[in-house]
C-alpha positions as CSV (number, residue, x, y, z in Angstrom):
1,M,136.8,-91.5,-16.6
2,F,135.9,-90.3,-20.1
3,K,138.6,-91.3,-22.6
4,K,139.7,-89.2,-25.6
5,F,139.8,-91.8,-28.4
6,A,140.7,-89.6,-31.4
7,A,144.4,-89.7,-32.2
8,I,145.9,-86.2,-31.9
9,A,148.3,-86.9,-34.8
10,M,145.3,-87.5,-37.1
11,G,143.7,-84.1,-36.3
12,G,140.1,-82.9,-36.9
13,G,139.9,-84.6,-40.3
14,C,140.2,-88.0,-38.6
15,L,137.2,-87.3,-36.4
16,L,135.2,-86.4,-39.5
17,A,136.3,-89.6,-41.2
18,V,135.3,-91.7,-38.2
19,A,131.9,-90.1,-38.1
20,L,131.3,-90.8,-41.9
21,C,132.4,-94.4,-41.6
22,L,130.1,-95.0,-38.6
23,G,127.2,-93.8,-40.6
24,L,128.0,-96.3,-43.3
25,L,128.1,-99.3,-40.9
26,P,125.0,-101.6,-40.4
27,A,122.8,-100.6,-37.5
28,T,123.3,-103.9,-35.9
29,A,127.0,-103.2,-35.4
30,L,126.2,-100.3,-33.1
31,A,123.2,-101.8,-31.3
32,A,123.1,-101.1,-27.6
33,G,124.4,-103.9,-25.4
34,K,122.3,-105.8,-22.9
35,G,120.8,-103.5,-20.3
36,E,120.9,-100.2,-22.2
37,P,118.1,-98.0,-20.9
38,N,115.0,-98.0,-23.0
39,N,114.4,-94.4,-21.9
40,L,117.1,-92.1,-20.6
41,Y,116.2,-88.6,-19.4
42,V,118.6,-85.9,-18.3
43,G,117.0,-82.8,-16.8
44,N,113.5,-84.1,-17.9
45,Q,114.7,-84.3,-21.5
46,S,115.4,-87.5,-23.5
47,V,119.0,-87.8,-24.7
48,K,118.5,-91.0,-26.7
49,S,118.6,-90.7,-30.5
50,G,118.7,-94.1,-32.2
51,E,122.2,-95.6,-32.2
52,D,124.1,-92.3,-32.5
53,T,126.3,-90.7,-29.9
54,T,124.8,-87.3,-28.9
55,Y,126.3,-84.2,-27.3
56,W,124.5,-81.6,-25.2
57,T,125.1,-78.5,-23.2
58,T,123.4,-77.3,-20.0
59,D,122.4,-73.8,-19.1
60,A,122.4,-72.2,-15.6
61,S,118.9,-73.6,-14.9
62,G,119.9,-77.1,-15.9
63,G,118.1,-77.1,-19.3
64,L,119.7,-79.1,-22.2
65,T,120.6,-78.0,-25.8
66,R,121.9,-80.5,-28.3
67,V,125.2,-79.8,-30.0
68,N,125.2,-81.3,-33.5
69,D,128.8,-80.9,-34.6
70,A,130.5,-81.7,-31.3
71,T,133.4,-84.2,-30.9
72,D,135.0,-85.8,-27.9
73,D,137.9,-83.3,-28.2
74,S,135.8,-80.2,-28.6
75,N,135.0,-78.0,-25.6
76,D,131.5,-77.1,-26.6
77,W,129.6,-79.8,-24.7
78,T,128.9,-80.8,-21.1
79,I,126.9,-84.0,-21.6
80,K,127.5,-86.9,-24.0
81,Y,125.6,-90.2,-24.4
82,D,126.9,-93.3,-26.2
83,P,124.1,-95.8,-26.6
84,N,126.6,-98.5,-27.7
85,T,128.0,-98.7,-24.2
86,A,125.1,-97.1,-22.3
87,T,127.5,-94.5,-21.0
88,L,126.6,-91.0,-20.0
89,T,129.6,-88.6,-19.7
90,L,129.3,-85.5,-17.6
91,N,131.9,-82.8,-18.4
92,G,131.4,-80.1,-15.7
93,A,127.6,-80.4,-16.0
94,T,124.9,-78.8,-13.9
95,I,121.6,-80.9,-14.2
96,T,118.3,-80.0,-12.7
97,G,115.3,-82.4,-12.7
98,S,111.7,-81.2,-12.8
99,S,109.4,-80.6,-9.8
100,D,106.8,-83.0,-11.1
101,S,107.3,-86.6,-9.9
102,S,104.6,-87.8,-12.3
103,S,106.5,-86.6,-15.4
104,A,108.3,-89.0,-17.7
105,S,111.5,-88.5,-15.8
106,R,109.9,-88.9,-12.4
107,G,111.4,-85.4,-11.6
108,A,114.9,-86.9,-11.5
109,G,118.0,-85.1,-12.6
110,I,119.0,-88.4,-14.5
111,Y,116.4,-91.1,-15.1
112,A,117.1,-94.5,-16.8
113,L,114.3,-97.0,-17.4
114,C,114.4,-100.5,-19.0
115,S,111.9,-102.0,-21.3
116,T,109.5,-104.6,-20.0
117,G,111.2,-107.7,-18.8
118,N,114.7,-106.5,-19.4
119,P,117.6,-105.3,-17.1
120,V,118.8,-101.8,-17.1
121,S,122.4,-100.7,-16.8
122,L,123.9,-97.2,-16.9
123,T,127.5,-96.0,-16.6
124,I,128.2,-92.3,-15.7
125,E,131.7,-91.0,-16.5
126,L,132.7,-87.8,-14.6
127,I,135.0,-85.1,-16.0
128,G,135.7,-82.2,-13.6
129,E,133.0,-81.1,-11.0
130,N,129.4,-82.0,-11.7
131,T,126.1,-81.2,-9.9
132,I,122.7,-83.0,-10.2
133,T,119.5,-82.1,-8.4
134,G,115.9,-83.2,-8.6
135,I,113.1,-85.0,-6.8
136,F,115.5,-87.9,-7.2
137,G,119.1,-87.0,-8.1
138,I,119.8,-90.1,-10.1
139,Y,117.1,-92.8,-10.6
140,V,118.0,-96.1,-12.4
141,N,114.8,-98.2,-12.6
142,S,114.1,-101.6,-14.0
143,E,110.5,-101.6,-12.7
144,S,109.0,-100.6,-16.0
145,S,105.4,-100.3,-14.7
146,E,103.4,-101.2,-11.6
147,N,102.7,-104.8,-12.7
148,S,105.4,-105.3,-15.3
149,Y,109.0,-105.6,-14.0
150,G,112.4,-105.7,-15.5
151,T,115.1,-107.8,-13.9
152,D,118.4,-106.4,-12.6
153,A,119.3,-102.7,-12.2
154,S,122.8,-101.4,-12.0
155,L,124.5,-98.0,-12.0
156,T,128.3,-97.4,-12.3
157,I,129.9,-94.0,-11.6
158,T,133.5,-93.6,-12.6
159,G,135.7,-90.6,-12.2
160,E,139.4,-90.9,-13.1
161,S,141.5,-87.8,-13.1
162,N,139.7,-86.4,-10.0
163,G,136.2,-86.4,-11.5
164,S,133.6,-85.6,-8.8
165,L,129.8,-85.5,-8.4
166,K,127.4,-83.7,-6.0
167,V,123.9,-85.2,-6.3
168,S,120.9,-84.4,-4.2
169,G,117.2,-85.2,-4.2
170,S,114.1,-84.3,-2.3
171,Y,113.6,-88.0,-1.9
172,H,116.7,-90.0,-2.6
173,G,120.1,-88.7,-3.8
174,I,120.9,-91.9,-5.8
175,Y,118.1,-94.4,-6.3
176,V,118.8,-97.8,-7.9
177,K,115.7,-99.9,-8.1
178,S,115.3,-103.4,-9.6
179,G,112.2,-105.2,-10.6
180,T,112.5,-109.0,-10.0
181,G,116.2,-109.1,-9.8
182,G,119.1,-107.4,-7.9
183,A,120.2,-103.8,-7.7
184,S,123.8,-102.6,-7.6
185,L,125.7,-99.3,-7.3
186,N,129.4,-99.3,-8.3
187,I,131.6,-96.2,-7.7
188,N,135.1,-96.3,-9.2
189,D,137.8,-93.7,-8.5
190,A,135.3,-90.9,-8.0
191,S,134.4,-88.4,-5.3
192,V,130.6,-88.7,-4.9
193,V,128.5,-86.7,-2.4
194,A,124.9,-87.9,-2.4
195,S,122.2,-86.4,-0.2
196,S,118.5,-86.4,0.5
197,S,116.9,-83.2,1.8
198,S,114.3,-85.3,3.7
199,S,114.9,-86.2,7.3
200,Y,112.5,-89.2,7.2
201,F,114.2,-92.6,7.8
202,D,113.1,-94.1,4.5
203,Y,114.7,-91.4,2.4
204,A,118.4,-91.7,1.9
205,G,121.5,-90.3,0.2
206,V,121.9,-93.7,-1.4
207,F,118.9,-96.0,-1.7
208,V,119.4,-99.6,-3.2
209,Q,116.1,-101.5,-3.6
210,S,114.6,-104.6,-5.1
211,S,110.9,-104.8,-5.7
212,A,110.9,-108.6,-5.9
213,H,107.6,-110.1,-4.8
214,A,108.6,-113.8,-5.1
215,T,111.4,-116.0,-4.0
216,S,114.1,-114.8,-6.4
217,S,117.0,-114.2,-4.0
218,P,117.8,-110.7,-5.3
219,R,121.3,-109.3,-4.5
220,L,121.6,-105.7,-3.3
221,S,125.2,-104.4,-3.5
222,L,127.2,-101.2,-3.1
223,K,130.9,-101.2,-4.2
224,V,133.3,-98.3,-3.8
225,N,136.7,-98.9,-5.5
226,G,139.0,-96.0,-4.7
227,G,137.7,-92.4,-4.2
228,S,135.0,-91.7,-1.7
229,L,131.3,-91.7,-1.1
230,T,129.5,-89.4,1.4
231,A,125.8,-90.1,1.8
232,S,123.3,-88.2,4.0
233,G,119.6,-88.0,4.6
234,G,117.0,-89.6,6.8
235,D,119.4,-92.6,6.3
236,G,122.9,-92.2,4.8
237,I,122.8,-95.5,2.9
238,S,119.7,-97.7,2.8
239,F,119.1,-101.3,1.5
240,N,115.5,-102.2,0.9
241,V,113.4,-105.1,-0.3
242,G,109.9,-104.0,-1.5
243,S,108.0,-107.0,0.0
244,S,107.9,-108.7,3.4
245,G,108.6,-112.3,3.9
246,D,111.7,-114.4,3.1
247,I,112.6,-113.9,-0.5
248,G,116.3,-114.9,0.0
249,A,117.6,-111.4,-0.5
250,T,121.3,-110.6,0.3
251,T,123.1,-107.3,0.8
252,S,126.8,-106.4,0.4
253,L,129.0,-103.4,0.9
254,T,132.5,-103.8,-0.6
255,I,135.3,-101.3,-0.5
256,S,138.7,-101.5,-2.2
257,D,141.8,-99.4,-3.1
258,N,141.6,-97.3,0.1
259,A,138.1,-96.1,-0.5
260,I,136.3,-93.9,2.1
261,V,132.6,-94.3,2.7
262,R,130.6,-92.0,5.0
263,A,127.0,-92.8,5.8
264,E,125.6,-89.9,7.9
265,N,122.7,-91.1,10.0
266,G,123.9,-94.6,9.4
267,I,123.8,-97.7,7.1
268,N,120.3,-99.2,7.4
269,A,118.3,-102.1,5.9
270,Y,114.6,-102.8,5.7
271,R,113.2,-106.3,5.3
272,V,116.7,-107.5,4.6
273,D,119.9,-107.9,6.7
274,E,122.3,-105.0,7.0
275,P,125.5,-105.7,5.2
276,T,128.8,-106.1,7.0
277,P,131.5,-104.1,5.1
278,S,134.4,-106.0,3.6
279,G,137.5,-105.2,1.6
280,T,140.2,-102.5,2.0
281,G,139.1,-99.0,3.0
282,I,137.3,-97.0,5.7
283,V,133.5,-97.0,6.4
284,F,131.7,-94.6,8.7
285,N,128.4,-95.9,9.9
286,D,127.0,-92.6,11.2
287,K,129.6,-91.4,13.8
288,K,131.5,-94.7,14.0
289,G,134.2,-95.4,11.5
290,T,136.1,-98.7,11.0
291,V,139.3,-99.4,9.1
292,Y,139.2,-102.6,7.0
293,G,142.5,-104.2,5.9
294,Y,145.7,-102.2,5.3
295,V,144.7,-98.7,4.3
296,T,146.9,-95.9,3.1
297,L,145.5,-92.3,3.2
298,D,146.3,-90.7,-0.1
299,E,143.8,-87.9,0.5
300,S,143.0,-85.9,3.7
301,L,140.5,-87.4,6.2
302,T,139.2,-85.6,9.3
303,I,137.6,-87.4,12.3
304,A,135.2,-84.8,13.7
305,Q,134.4,-84.1,17.3
306,G,132.0,-86.8,18.5
307,E,133.2,-89.3,15.9
308,T,135.3,-92.4,16.5
309,L,137.6,-94.4,14.1
310,T,138.4,-97.9,15.1
311,I,141.4,-99.8,13.8
312,P,140.5,-103.5,14.6
313,E,143.1,-106.1,15.3
314,G,144.6,-107.3,12.0
315,S,144.0,-103.9,10.3
316,A,146.4,-101.0,9.8
317,L,146.1,-97.3,8.9
318,N,149.0,-95.4,7.3
319,T,148.2,-91.7,7.8
320,K,150.9,-90.4,5.4
321,G,150.3,-87.0,7.2
322,N,146.7,-86.8,5.8
323,L,144.8,-87.6,9.0
324,T,143.3,-84.9,11.3
325,N,141.8,-86.3,14.5
326,N,139.4,-84.1,16.4
327,G,137.5,-87.1,17.8
328,T,138.7,-90.4,19.1
329,I,140.9,-93.1,17.4
330,I,140.6,-96.6,19.0
331,N,143.7,-98.5,17.9
332,K,143.6,-102.2,18.3
333,G,145.6,-102.9,15.2
334,E,148.4,-100.7,13.8
335,L,148.5,-96.9,13.4
336,I,151.4,-95.6,11.2
337,G,152.1,-91.9,11.6
338,T,150.9,-89.3,14.1
339,P,147.6,-87.6,13.4
340,S,147.2,-83.9,13.8
341,G,144.2,-82.3,15.6
342,T,142.8,-82.0,19.1
343,G,141.4,-85.5,19.5
344,T,142.7,-88.5,21.4
345,T,144.2,-91.8,20.4
346,E,143.4,-94.8,22.6
347,I,145.5,-98.0,22.4
348,A,144.5,-101.3,24.1
349,P,145.7,-101.2,27.7
350,A,148.8,-103.2,28.8
351,I,149.9,-103.9,32.4
352,T,153.5,-102.9,33.1
353,T,153.6,-103.7,36.9
354,Q,151.4,-106.5,38.4
355,P,150.1,-106.1,41.9
356,A,152.2,-107.8,44.5
357,G,151.2,-109.9,47.5
358,Q,150.9,-108.1,50.9
359,T,151.6,-109.3,54.4
360,V,150.2,-107.4,57.3
361,T,149.4,-107.9,61.0
362,E,145.8,-108.0,62.2
363,G,144.4,-104.5,62.3
364,E,146.7,-103.1,59.6
365,T,145.7,-102.0,56.1
366,A,147.1,-103.7,53.0
367,T,147.5,-101.7,49.7
368,F,147.6,-103.3,46.3
369,T,148.9,-101.2,43.3
370,I,149.0,-101.8,39.5
371,E,150.7,-99.8,36.7
372,A,149.4,-99.9,33.1
373,I,149.7,-97.9,29.9
374,G,147.0,-96.9,27.4
375,G,144.7,-93.9,27.0
376,N,141.7,-93.0,29.2
377,L,142.2,-96.1,31.5
378,S,139.7,-97.2,34.0
379,Y,140.4,-99.6,36.9
380,Q,138.1,-102.1,38.6
381,W,139.5,-104.1,41.5
382,Q,138.0,-107.6,42.3
383,Q,138.2,-109.9,45.3
384,S,138.2,-113.7,45.6
385,T,137.5,-115.4,48.9
386,D,137.7,-119.0,47.4
387,N,141.2,-119.1,46.0
388,G,140.3,-117.6,42.7
389,Q,137.3,-119.8,41.9
390,S,135.0,-116.7,41.7
391,W,135.6,-113.0,41.6
392,T,133.5,-110.1,42.9
393,D,133.8,-106.4,42.0
394,I,134.8,-104.2,45.0
395,D,132.5,-101.2,45.2
396,G,134.3,-97.9,44.8
397,A,137.7,-99.6,44.0
398,T,138.3,-97.9,40.7
399,G,141.8,-96.4,40.9
400,A,145.3,-97.7,40.2
401,S,145.6,-98.6,44.0
402,Y,143.3,-100.4,46.4
403,A,143.6,-100.3,50.2
404,T,141.8,-102.9,52.4
405,E,140.3,-101.9,55.6
406,A,141.8,-103.0,58.9
407,S,142.7,-106.7,58.2
408,T,141.3,-109.5,60.2
409,A,142.4,-113.1,60.6
410,S,139.5,-114.3,58.4
411,M,140.9,-112.4,55.4
412,N,144.1,-114.4,55.4
413,G,144.5,-116.0,51.9
414,Y,142.1,-113.5,50.1
415,Q,143.1,-112.7,46.5
416,Y,142.9,-109.4,44.7
417,R,143.2,-108.5,41.0
418,C,142.4,-105.5,38.7
419,V,140.6,-105.2,35.4
420,V,142.1,-102.3,33.3
421,S,139.9,-101.1,30.5
422,N,139.4,-98.4,27.9
423,S,137.4,-98.2,24.6
424,A,140.2,-100.2,22.8
425,G,139.9,-103.2,25.1
426,S,140.7,-104.6,28.6
427,V,143.3,-106.7,30.4
428,T,143.2,-108.4,33.8
429,S,146.1,-108.5,36.1
430,S,147.5,-111.5,37.9
431,A,146.1,-112.3,41.4
432,A,147.9,-111.0,44.5
433,T,147.4,-112.8,47.8
434,L,146.8,-111.1,51.2
435,T,148.6,-112.7,54.2
436,V,147.3,-111.7,57.7
437,K,149.6,-112.4,60.7
438,E,148.3,-112.9,64.2
439,H,149.3,-110.1,66.6
440,V,152.3,-111.1,68.9
441,H,154.1,-109.5,71.8
442,E,157.2,-107.7,70.8
443,W,160.1,-106.1,72.6
444,V,161.3,-102.6,71.9
445,V,164.9,-101.4,72.5
446,A,165.9,-98.0,73.5
447,W,169.4,-97.0,72.2
448,I,171.6,-94.7,74.2
449,W,174.7,-93.3,72.5
450,S,177.8,-91.9,74.0
451,E,178.8,-88.3,73.2
452,D,181.5,-89.3,70.8
453,G,179.0,-91.5,68.9
454,K,181.3,-94.5,69.0
455,T,179.6,-96.6,71.6
456,A,176.1,-97.4,72.5
457,T,174.0,-99.0,75.2
458,A,170.4,-100.4,75.0
459,T,167.5,-101.0,77.2
460,F,164.6,-103.5,76.3
461,T,160.9,-102.8,77.2
462,C,158.0,-105.2,76.6
463,K,155.6,-103.6,74.0
464,N,152.4,-104.9,75.6
465,D,153.5,-104.2,79.2
466,G,155.3,-100.9,79.4
467,S,155.7,-101.4,83.2
468,H,158.0,-104.4,82.6
469,Q,161.3,-103.0,81.9
470,V,164.7,-104.8,81.6
471,A,166.8,-103.0,84.1
472,E,170.3,-104.2,83.1
473,D,171.9,-102.8,80.0
474,A,172.1,-105.0,76.9
475,A,175.4,-106.2,75.5
476,V,176.2,-104.2,72.3
477,A,178.5,-105.3,69.5
478,S,179.4,-103.3,66.4
479,T,180.8,-103.9,62.9
480,V,181.3,-101.9,59.7
481,K,178.4,-102.8,57.5
482,T,179.1,-100.4,54.5
483,P,182.5,-98.7,53.9
484,A,182.5,-95.0,53.1
485,T,182.6,-93.9,49.4
486,C,183.4,-90.5,47.7
487,T,179.9,-89.2,48.4
488,E,178.3,-91.6,50.8
489,A,179.1,-92.0,54.5
490,G,179.9,-95.5,55.8
491,V,177.5,-97.4,58.0
492,T,178.2,-99.2,61.3
493,A,175.8,-102.0,62.3
494,Y,175.1,-102.3,66.1
495,T,173.5,-105.3,67.7
496,A,172.1,-105.3,71.3
497,T,171.5,-108.6,73.1
498,V,169.7,-109.2,76.5
499,E,168.7,-112.2,78.5
500,F,165.2,-112.2,80.1
501,D,163.4,-115.1,81.8
502,G,165.6,-117.6,80.0
503,E,165.1,-116.1,76.6
504,T,167.6,-114.1,74.5
505,Y,166.3,-110.9,72.8
506,T,168.2,-109.0,70.2
507,S,167.8,-105.7,68.3
508,A,169.9,-104.3,65.4
509,K,170.5,-100.7,64.4
510,D,172.4,-99.3,61.4
511,V,174.2,-95.9,62.1
512,T,175.8,-93.7,59.4
513,D,178.9,-92.6,61.2
514,I,181.9,-93.1,58.8
515,P,182.5,-89.8,56.8
516,A,182.5,-89.7,53.0
517,A,186.0,-89.5,51.4
518,G,185.1,-86.9,48.6
519,H,185.8,-87.0,44.9
520,K,189.1,-86.6,43.1
521,L,188.1,-85.0,39.8
522,T,189.8,-84.6,36.4
523,K,188.3,-82.4,33.6
524,A,187.6,-83.6,30.1
525,E,187.5,-80.7,27.6
526,A,184.5,-80.2,25.3
527,E,184.6,-81.3,21.7
528,A,182.3,-79.8,19.0
529,P,180.3,-82.3,16.8
530,T,180.6,-82.4,13.0
531,C,178.2,-83.5,10.3
532,T,179.3,-87.2,10.8
533,E,181.1,-87.4,14.1
534,P,179.6,-86.8,17.6
535,G,181.1,-84.4,20.0
536,S,180.8,-83.9,23.8
537,A,180.3,-81.3,26.4
538,E,183.0,-80.7,29.0
539,Y,182.7,-83.0,32.1
540,W,184.7,-84.3,35.0
541,T,185.6,-87.8,36.1
542,C,186.5,-89.1,39.6
543,E,189.7,-91.1,39.8
544,V,188.4,-92.9,42.9
545,C,184.8,-94.0,42.0
546,D,185.2,-93.6,38.2
547,K,181.9,-91.6,37.9
548,A,181.3,-88.7,35.6
549,F,179.9,-85.2,36.6
550,S,178.8,-82.1,34.7
551,D,180.3,-79.7,37.2
552,A,183.7,-79.2,38.8
553,A,182.2,-79.7,42.3
554,G,181.0,-83.2,41.5
555,E,177.5,-82.5,42.5
556,H,175.7,-83.5,39.3
557,E,176.4,-87.1,38.2
558,I,176.0,-87.9,34.5
559,T,176.7,-90.8,32.2
560,S,178.8,-90.7,29.0
561,K,175.6,-90.5,27.0
562,D,174.6,-87.4,28.9
563,A,177.8,-85.6,27.8
564,A,177.6,-86.8,24.2
565,I,176.5,-84.4,21.5
566,P,175.1,-86.2,18.4
567,A,176.6,-85.5,15.0
568,I,174.6,-82.7,13.5
569,G,174.0,-84.5,10.2
570,H,174.3,-83.3,6.7
571,E,172.0,-80.5,5.4
572,F,171.7,-81.5,1.8
573,E,170.5,-78.9,-0.7
574,G,170.5,-79.8,-4.4
575,G,172.9,-82.8,-3.7
576,L,175.5,-80.9,-1.5
577,C,175.8,-80.4,2.2
578,S,175.6,-76.7,3.0
579,V,177.6,-77.3,6.2
580,C,180.6,-79.4,5.1
581,G,180.2,-79.7,1.3
582,A,179.7,-83.5,1.3
583,R,177.8,-84.9,-1.7
584,D,174.5,-86.7,-1.3
585,T,175.1,-90.0,-3.2
586,S,171.4,-90.7,-3.4
587,F,170.6,-87.4,-5.1
588,S,170.1,-87.2,-8.9
589,P,169.4,-83.8,-10.4
590,A,166.3,-83.1,-12.4
591,L,165.3,-80.4,-14.9
592,V,162.8,-78.2,-13.0
593,S,161.7,-76.1,-15.9
594,G,162.7,-75.0,-19.5
595,D,162.4,-78.3,-21.4
596,G,160.9,-77.9,-24.9
597,A,161.5,-74.1,-24.9
598,K,161.0,-72.3,-28.2
599,W,162.8,-69.1,-29.3
600,T,162.1,-67.1,-32.4
601,K,164.9,-65.2,-34.0
602,G,164.7,-61.5,-33.5
603,S,163.4,-61.9,-29.9
604,S,165.2,-59.8,-27.3
605,K,164.6,-62.2,-24.4
606,G,166.7,-65.2,-23.7
607,L,165.7,-68.7,-22.5
608,T,166.0,-69.9,-18.9
609,F,166.5,-73.4,-17.7
610,V,166.4,-74.6,-14.0
611,S,168.3,-77.7,-12.6
612,S,167.5,-78.9,-9.1
613,A,171.3,-79.4,-8.5
614,A,173.1,-77.1,-6.1
615,F,174.5,-73.9,-7.5
616,A,177.9,-74.6,-6.0
617,D,178.0,-78.0,-7.7
618,L,177.8,-76.6,-11.3
619,V,180.7,-78.0,-13.5
620,E,179.9,-76.7,-17.0
621,V,177.1,-75.9,-19.5
622,R,177.1,-77.6,-23.0
623,L,175.1,-76.5,-26.0
624,D,174.9,-79.1,-28.8
625,G,177.9,-80.8,-27.2
626,R,180.1,-77.7,-27.0
627,V,181.2,-76.4,-23.6
628,L,180.1,-72.8,-23.2
629,S,182.4,-70.3,-21.7
630,A,181.3,-68.5,-18.6
631,S,180.8,-65.3,-20.7
632,E,178.3,-67.0,-23.0
633,Y,175.6,-67.6,-20.5
634,V,174.3,-66.3,-17.1
635,V,174.0,-68.6,-14.1
636,R,172.5,-67.8,-10.7
637,E,171.3,-69.6,-7.6
638,G,168.0,-71.2,-7.0
639,S,169.0,-74.1,-7.3
640,T,171.0,-73.7,-10.6
641,I,169.4,-71.2,-13.0
642,V,171.0,-71.0,-16.4
643,T,169.9,-68.3,-18.9
644,L,171.0,-68.4,-22.6
645,P,171.0,-64.8,-23.8
646,A,169.4,-63.7,-27.0
647,K,172.8,-62.9,-28.5
648,L,173.9,-66.6,-28.2
649,L,170.5,-67.9,-29.4
650,E,170.6,-65.6,-32.5
651,G,173.7,-67.3,-33.7
652,L,172.1,-70.8,-33.6
653,K,170.7,-72.4,-36.7
654,A,166.9,-72.8,-36.9
655,G,165.9,-76.2,-35.6
656,D,166.2,-78.3,-32.5
657,H,169.1,-78.1,-30.0
658,E,170.2,-79.8,-26.8
659,L,171.4,-78.1,-23.6
660,L,173.3,-80.0,-20.9
661,I,173.7,-78.6,-17.4
662,V,176.5,-80.6,-15.9
663,S,176.8,-80.8,-12.1
664,G,179.0,-82.9,-9.8
665,S,175.9,-84.9,-8.9
666,G,174.8,-85.6,-12.5
667,T,173.6,-84.1,-15.8
668,V,170.2,-82.8,-16.8
669,R,169.1,-82.4,-20.4
670,A,166.8,-79.9,-22.0
671,S,165.6,-79.5,-25.6
672,L,165.0,-76.1,-27.2
673,T,163.9,-75.0,-30.7
674,V,165.0,-72.0,-32.6
675,A,162.7,-70.8,-35.4
676,E,163.0,-68.3,-38.1
677,A,160.4,-65.6,-37.7
678,A,159.5,-65.5,-41.5
679,K,158.9,-69.3,-41.5
680,V,156.6,-69.2,-38.6
681,E,154.4,-66.6,-40.3
682,E,154.5,-68.6,-43.6
683,A,153.4,-71.8,-41.9
684,A,150.4,-70.0,-40.3
685,K,149.3,-68.7,-43.7
686,T,149.7,-72.1,-45.4
687,E,147.6,-73.8,-42.6
688,K,144.8,-71.2,-43.1
689,A,144.8,-71.6,-46.9
690,S,144.5,-75.4,-46.6
691,A,141.5,-74.9,-44.3
692,D,139.8,-72.5,-46.9
693,E,140.2,-75.1,-49.7
694,L,138.0,-77.8,-48.0
695,P,134.9,-78.5,-50.1
696,A,131.4,-77.5,-48.9
697,N,128.6,-80.1,-48.5
698,G,127.4,-81.3,-51.9
699,D,130.6,-80.5,-53.7
700,S,131.5,-82.7,-56.7
701,T,134.6,-83.8,-54.8
702,A,132.6,-85.3,-51.9
703,P,132.8,-89.0,-53.2
704,V,136.6,-88.8,-53.3
705,L,136.7,-87.3,-49.9
706,A,134.4,-89.9,-48.5
707,I,136.6,-92.7,-49.9
708,A,139.7,-91.0,-48.3
709,A,137.8,-90.4,-45.1
710,A,136.7,-94.0,-44.9
711,A,140.3,-95.1,-45.2
712,A,141.3,-92.8,-42.4
713,A,138.4,-93.9,-40.3
714,G,139.6,-97.5,-40.5
715,A,142.8,-96.4,-38.9
716,G,140.8,-94.4,-36.3
717,L,138.7,-97.4,-35.5
718,V,141.8,-99.5,-35.0
719,L,143.1,-96.9,-32.5
720,L,139.6,-96.8,-30.9
721,S,139.6,-100.5,-30.3
722,R,143.1,-100.5,-28.9
723,R,142.4,-97.8,-26.5
724,R,139.2,-99.5,-25.4
725,A,141.1,-102.7,-24.9
726,A,143.7,-100.8,-22.8
727,R,141.0,-99.7,-20.5
């Protein structure tokens, strides 16, 4: 981002002195560094002028007008070029290239060209919102002529303090083209939207190309550090080598500092391999986005309908409430926070219940069931007939359960498993074995109960021969199997035994015939919760079974957790709980507004200061160390608003004063200045008189001023070097 190097304390005179001293230095001291463009056109007009920094303005049609007396701090320019650093600064500029691609600027909004055999390097600093259009939006070219090539070509776009750029071209939005070397585009902390109006595949929003015709191993690179890049056209982002054959070219796409790259219509490469993104950030290759590393969203991001964002294993995305998902998130890594929007989030499936082995008799159906979690799950059952050596998909078996057809003896020992899948991955269940039993003859018992339900008789009949019936009654024995409880009846187990053809046959039957005893309930009264202590609803407990119920009839059983009412928690406002008055020990009040206020004597209005502390927590107000009485100031809520009336301020001495607003949670300080009205007017007149006394050009005092200006310039240059070093 453009830096303001002039020291504010030195004022406009310092800028003049710096300009004078720079004019006295040898030309070699300001010579452009390696790679400075030999020709630089903005809106089809050259902005290079020897070794001097030049300033320009743009009109509504994109034309340029030079501003001769501009400075970095003045507001009368939109374009600045510094040849010493090959840096072009855009300050809310609108730039339009020509419609003639054969012109000196190739019709580009910005065109940078090297001299024969040299590299070309250009830095574009962004202040505010900037727009560039042309046949090419930005064209950085080290291919100086058809048969005469420069080496490397590089373009750096930087935009601290929210600098942004919209650049579009009929051909390419941003075009970086090298001669025999590599081509690189670097974007640092800027929001850049680059587009091509052409839908042809070889025109792109961002086009990085090397024209190398020999084995020179050119490197094509795109780096986005912070901020964002959105590119669209026939291709979104394109890497290209001008000649066919193996020239050892490589490509790279590097992201860092949570950068977001969108390449609508994809990232493509021609006669060179497509790069695999690396670093920390998010890259959308057309509709498919991928998270790389641990990414924190500091700005809003929307996944549109039809788009997917994949978080691979080992990567993480912290949404910080800035993610809207109207498409699909495929989470194989870690997603922190819940996105808004109408889309879906798919996590890799996990099996919670494995299928269990089944035992059936010949002719019966076996059912295998699986339970799994994950979004948009699909199921595919598989069968193995060779003890798990090989597996075959079962046609149509695509649900959470699979039922075999009537089992046969040949299916004994078959194994079944299920593959559960979604777009985030798949998981395979353990194998479950089918056991098929041979059909055998069974006996069926008919139970006959007495009217009082206390005794029973039984008759056995052969299942496969209904005509063969056991005539004699079976012997029946009974025993209490389960005692009765408060709510459950007890169970008596009956066993019938009969002898037939030398064999003993038995049958058992459980009968619920012991009445429930009923509850003996005691009521526990309700207790209201407080900020820090939980409460409880009213409930009843049984003295017999020790269970709890929400009703006096004992029909709805609950647990102690069901009756519990959580503590309501403090509601802190300005350091105090509005419910119980407890203090927030982590809260420290801050001055919301009023610091540095100025008041001129004779004014009828007072000064107002706002502390973030709670109104009810105010202890006192001090002015210059003195505790003010309640009648000397006005205080009201929101949070704590203190107004010093004009009457109080009129009694203060002219100069600086300190106001303390003391609350139970802490003290905030504010400075204020009281000025005499006459002195303010006198200072303004003095400043104007000083300005009128400055000598005109050619005045006999100019040598003296030049010497003084040179001395001031030395201090300015020291400041300049320190600030550049700090960058």
